[in-house]
Structure formats: C-alpha cells, structure tokens
Steps between C-alpha positions, in 0.01 A plus 500: 500500500461600865247757610523732796178671603364408155786678324679266258877474543735466200876457462663745257801263478273268297464769235871588484625139536561437128278189530219537242255282699554693827473828312174401329352377830591832667331699220177302546511524882557875492241573232231289665571662838458845345175399332360345818641708786706794366772452766792255528784447745833465315802310630858534368431852374866606510476783756726403791388486862786738586377761251143471628620540860706808402203648317273471804770629735562820301129555436434487875788741561352744247150496646641559850639837384327815630188603304662821377798306364275253318290784358814655353495199261138564392469653150128566435540569127626141449159361610665253738706338223834574670598567859276528804122523523369596842227332702146502363565631145389191305162327495367194315303554179134556591574585864539848651663400830880512480702184560687496832852501362802706394735381228819555301530425128810411298482479121690405185866594450571499125863401438515435123419839339143390428306819409225391743730641773353844427160378625625403846583733789823428685481286810502683832821434696460456878799662670423394858507127415799464261435134411131564417537605134761238390300223672182610324682506166633146550159367608329679208724317252435168676124547480525599133686178421252277686207688348639462148522120541144483634371707207685270259307209650174696477574580133544129424177417685316755285645352180725799436871505425692433824666843476183695418529713815883535512536812284180651639621483861870578435553840668132486593330732746514252791485621860649354818284630784581482871183535709470573871169446678563677835378369836129555570475749786122546525183310416512481119202607290531178303666157525685572178853641470494499118156471340424230244653567160668347197850597390545716189806330343577172316607296805592585861780321686476522880788384713381417849345752734589571858152397620189320379200692370490441123178333383378402153142465381440150365253400229243410764513853643696404814795699636796262532810595704833487317787413728842589367718193502876481550691496170191567288365808328131546431426606141160620380348608170429873458237682297727559197547124452131435565416760237754364247360146543136614485437367857651158430760568772333653802617809691431392856321727746700531822518713815698545822309467827587627846674259737330362813469759777799362694723583200371854440824641637705343220593635160454301179751530215445371149713531183316425173659529155246622245623377161397746228583503130618806311226758462459435126399134543167432328253339743245416230351156579707222341324350198560151645290600804207639298232282336121478459460366852741761643466826305753774583403656834740796483567786260857535367732709722873531563657406833599864561148637442351227719746567784423871484126434520541270801734735692227765479239252625703415813576861584875512428460714189275802479 
C-alpha cells in the first residue's frame, strides 16, 4: 500500500474485483487507514477524468459570473443547502472569523417516489451555464456509487452486514459542494482560508482541487499537506461515522491554508461530496464499538437532528 504525504492509497478495484482475497485485503487496508489517519486516497473510483474536467470547467464559469447574478441563486431560508452562498457566510465550529470562500451546493434528486423527497428542496438551476446542472447531477450519482462501495467495505471492517449502510444512504441527504477561494488582494488577517474543522457527514469524497492548500492534523499534532493526485480521490471520515463507531474510526481535523505570496493572485477551486444518510438514520454508537474499555461517548441522536445542530454551530442556520 503506497503512501503519499502519509495518506494511505487504496484501489477500489480490489473491492469490486470479485476476488475474495483482494476484497478482504482492501477492507483491512481501508479500515486500518481510517483508524490510524482518517484519510485515504482512492484509485479506480469510477468517476471519469472527462467528467471531473467538465465539473471544474463549469464551476469556474459559474464563479466568474457577476456578483449580482450569483446572488440571484442565493436562497437564505435554505441555510446554504441548495444554490449559492456568498463570501464570508460560513465559519468553522468554535471560530467566529468567516472562512474566505463562496460556494454552490447541489443536493439529492429523488427519482423513485421515495416519500423522503418531501424533505428535500429542489436543486437550483443555473441558467447562464446550461451544462452546469446536468454535469453536477451526473457527478453526484458517480460519487454516490463510489461512496456506497466504500461504506460497504467499512461495514465489513466493523463486523456489520456488507449492506448495512445501503438503505440508510439511498436517497440520502448528500451534498455536492463547489467552493471558490478567491484571489487574496490584501494582507490577510490569518494564514488560513478555511479554519480547522471536521466534516459533519459519514464520509467526504474530494476530487482534486485546482491548487494545493489542504492540510490534515496527524496523530502527533503536525499539519501535513495533502496533495491531490491525478486519478485519485481523497476520502475522509466525518463526524457521523466517528459518532456511530464510538471514535473507533476517526474524523480527521483538516484546514485550507493560504498559498505562498507569489500565488495570492490565483483562485482555488475545490469540489467535495459530503455523503449523508437519510435524516432518520440512528447514529447511536454501534454495540460492537462499545465495551468496558470504550464506554459510549455519545448520546443517541438521528442524523437529521445532528446535522441541524451542526449547521447552527457553523452559522449557516439561525
């Protein structure tokens, strides 16, 4: 198993190969990486280079639109869950200073008459960039498929049924978020573009980024740069999975730092997929992860109630 900047690299084709030995080895590699580091780089994830290139192209076209046009896609009552969120609205939990970013969020499209559809607002259609919405939809489905396979491996590692997560994430409340960190035009108050935080969801899948800057906090307390590699996606554990596993799988602290001064004039784009279950998923610590040595650290809560609580803490929901 290769490592890049201390992040273990795994091959999803091992899990889907139909070879029981390769599959079992993948499950152990992935689980151990999530216990030790919380982040992995995944090869053969099934999202084509062409689709990724299209995604970044249309995202850049959107963020180049005039501010007034972008703001016409901002719907405050949706708490940033769909459409555009303007610069400086979100901050990390425990920090007052806003992160230096604007973003656009695309959510679930229920296509099978599942009653959960009533919980989700419609996606916001961008008229000025016609290919934006269909490309986001296609990428969303690709991330869902890769994420489902990774969660199947995680379920096996935890001693659960392989399909434990399948029904819980089908038509889940996942979000595909396009983030733009604009060029730095004056001496910044801090070296941080996005303050240190952990993600809220089960797992996050991040396909590339247009510039470096992502760092993770290792077990020794050092900030380690994560360089996005060609043909790999970086996948980390979020707080919901940490909570479900009673801290057995770690939600990794990460941040985005400013580039060196000579690159201040450049934008940074990043497109994470936050994989969420349906809101009624029970996040009570799994009994297999609770024992005398590791008593339950968290009170029972549903995914929906937990998400609501966290959106208030980061300033997106009042």
